[in-house]
C-alpha positions, 0 to 999 in steps of 0.5 A: 790659119785665117783669122775668120776660122781661128774660133772654130778651131779653138772651139774644136780643141775644147770639145776634144779635150771635153771629149777626153774628159768624159766618163766612159761608157763602163763609168756611166753604167757603174752609176746604174746601182746608185740610181737604183738605189735611189729609186727604192729609197723614194719608194720606201719614203713614199709608201710609209708616208702616204699611210701617215699624211692620210692619217693626219688629213682624215678630217679634211678628207671626210669633209671633202668627200661629205663622209661621216665619222664612221664611214670616213674611218674607212679611209686609212684602212682601205690603204692598209688593207691593200699594202697588207694584201700585196705586201706578203707576196711581194718577195715572191712576186719579185723573185718570179717576175723581177723586182724591177718589173714588179716596181715599175708596175706598182709606180705606176698603179700608185701614180694613177691612183694618186691622180685620181684620188682628189677627183673621185665624186663619192666615198665607195669610188675613193675607198676602191682607188685607196685599195688599188693605191695600197696594193701600187705602193705596197710592193715598195718597202718589201723589195728594198732591202733585198735590193740594197744587199745585192746591188751595192759594193759590199763596203756601202751596203751598212750605209744603205741600211742606215739609209733605209732605217732613217728613210722610213723614220723620216716619213713618219715624222714629216707627215703632220708638217706636209699636211697642215702646210697643204691644208694651210696653203694649197689644199687637201688634193696635195695630200695625194698630188704630191706624189705625182711629182716624185713618182716619175723620178722614182720610175725613171731611177727604177728603169734605168738602175735596176737590172732586167731579170728574166721571168722564172717559169719554174718558181711560177709553176711551183708556187704554193698558191693556196698558201699564199691565198690564205696569208693575203685575205687572212692578214688583210682581214685581221688588219681591218679588224685590228683597225677598226676594233677600237672605234666599233669597241671590239667584242660589241661589234659583229663586224670586227668580230666577224673580221677577226675570226675569219681572218684568224681561221685563214691564218690557221689554214695558212699555217697548217698548210705551210707546215704540211706541204712539201713546198711551202710558200714561207718555210715557217721552220725557219723561225727555229734557226738562230736569231730570226724569231727574236728578231722579228719579235723585236721588230714588231715591238718596235713598230708597236712602239714608233706608232705609239708615241706617234699617236700620243703626242699628236692626240695630246697636242690636238686635244688639250692644247688644240694645235693644228697639224702644222704645229703637231708637226714642229714636234715631230720634226725633232724626231726626224731631222737628228736622223739626217745628222747620225745616219753616216756616222751610224752606218760606219759604226755598225760596219765595225761592231756587232749590232746587238749592243747597238740594238740594246743601247736604242732600246734603253734610250727610248725607255728613257725617253718614254719615261721622261715623257710621262711626267707631262702636264696640261701645260706641256707645249712644243718646247717640253717635248724636245728633250724627250724627243730628240733622245727617242729620235737617237734611240730610235735609229741606233735600234732600227738600224742595228735590227735591220743590220742583224737581219740582213746578216741573217739571210742566205740566199736559199731563205731570202723570199721567206725572211722578206715575207715575214719581214714584211708580216712583222712590220705592218702587224707591229705597226697595226697592233701598236695603233690599235692598242694605243688607242684603246688603251688611252680611251680606257685609261681615260675613262678610269682617270675621268671616273676616279678624278670625278669622284673627288669632284663629287665628294664636294670637298672644299678645293672644289667649292674654292675652285667653283668659287673662283671660276663664278667670280670671274664669270660674274664680271661678264655674267649678270644672273648668278645662276647662269654663271654657277652653271658656267663654273661647273661646265669649266670645272667638268672640262678641267677634269676631262683635260686631267683625265686626258693628260693622265691616260696619255702619261700612262700611255708613255709608261707603257711604251716604255715598258715595250722598250725594256721588253725589247731590251730584254729580248736583245739580251737573249740574241746570240752572236751570229755569223761574220758580217759579210759587209 
C-alpha cells in the first residue's frame, strides 16, 4: 500500500472499530423509558414551579400590567383554576387518547401561553392566557406516577417515586430565588419565558420516550361525561372561592359565597351521580377499601402543611425583616437542597422496609421542626431558620416519598384511573385549603395579638412611658419640636406593637402546622399493612 493511502486505511480501520463498539439498535431503544421519565419529571417540576413563581412575582406582575391589588389577586387564581379544571380529567384523557398525546398537547399549549404571556396588552388577556397555561400544565403531574410505575424496570420504580416526590418539593422551594434573580437582573417576563427553554426538551423527551397508544374509542363512548363536567366545574369554582376567600373576607363577599355555594352544589351533584350511575366517572366506593381514604387524607394534610409553612416564612421575612425575594429564597433553598442528597438512599430504603414507619417518622420530624420554628422572635433572620428547616426538609422528604409509595402499592390496574383522579383532587385541594387557612389564620391571630398587646400599651404603664421616653430622647437629637418628637415616638411604638403582633401570629401558625403534622402521625398509626410490594 502506498504511503498516500495509509491514512485513509487507518481511518477506515478506526471507523470499523468504532462501529463494533456502538450499541445495537435494541440497546438504543432501551433508553426510551428513561427519556420519557426525564420528560414527565420536567413536567412535574414546571407545573408546581409555575404556580409558586407566579405567587412570589405577583407584585411585579401587578406593576407591569398596571393592575390594582384586587384585580391582580386573580392572577394566581386563574392559573390554579385551569389546573383544577383539567387535573380531574387528565387520568381519563390519558387512558382514552394515550398519555403521550395528552402530554404533547399540554406541552404545546403551555409553551404558547408562556411565550405570549409577557406580551399580553391588558389584564383580561393575561388572565385568559394564564387559565389556558394552567390547563396545559395541569396535565403534567396526574400522568407522571402512572408512567413511572408502568415504564420503569421493577427494581427502579422506588427510585422513580422518590425522585417524583423530591421533584415537587424542590420546585416549591426554589421559586423565590428564581423570581428574585429575574427581578434583580433580567425582567419579570422571564417568570414565564424561562419555561420556553425547557419545554422543547420535555416535548422531545416525551415524543421519543413514551410509547404511542391507540385511541380507546370504547372508553370514550362509555365515559360519564356529566360526572366529568360536574367535577371539573364544581371543583374549579370551589378552588376559586377558597383562593379569593381571605382577600374578600369570606361570608362578607357575595362573590365568594356564590362560588362556594355553586361549587358545592355541583360537587354534591357529582357525588350523587357517581353513586347512582352504573358506569361512574370515579368509583367512589373504592374509598371504603383498604387504606385509600386514610392515605388521601394524609396527602391532603401534607399538602396543607407544606403550603402553610411555605407561606409563613416568606411572609415573616418580607413583612418583619423587609427581605426581598432573593433573600427569602436563601432560606427556602435549605429545604430544597438536602433532598438532592437523600433521594437515592430514601428510594433504596423504601424498597426494603414498610412505608408506614417511614411516613410516621417523617410526620414526627415535621412536627418537631414546626415547634422549633414557633419560638421565632423579631430578631430572627436567615440563619435562625436553618435548624428547623433542615429538619423539616428531612421529614417532608421521608413522609411524602413513603406516602406516594404506599399509594402506588395500593393501585391495581382496574382502579388506576379512579385513584389517579382522586390523587390529583387531594393534592390540589390540600394545597389550596392550606393556603386559604393559613392566610386567614395569620390575619385573625395578628388582629387578636395586636388587640391584646395594645391593651397593655393603652394602660400607660411605667414600661410604656419608659419606652416612649427612650424613643423621644433619640428623636430629640434630630427634631427641634418636642411635640413632634413625642408624636413620632408614638408612631414608632405603634410599629413595634404591630411587628410583635405579626411575630406572635406567625408563631401560632407554626404551632398550628405542628398540630397538623401530629394529626397525620395519628392517621398513619391507623394504616393497615398492605399487600406485598411488587417492586
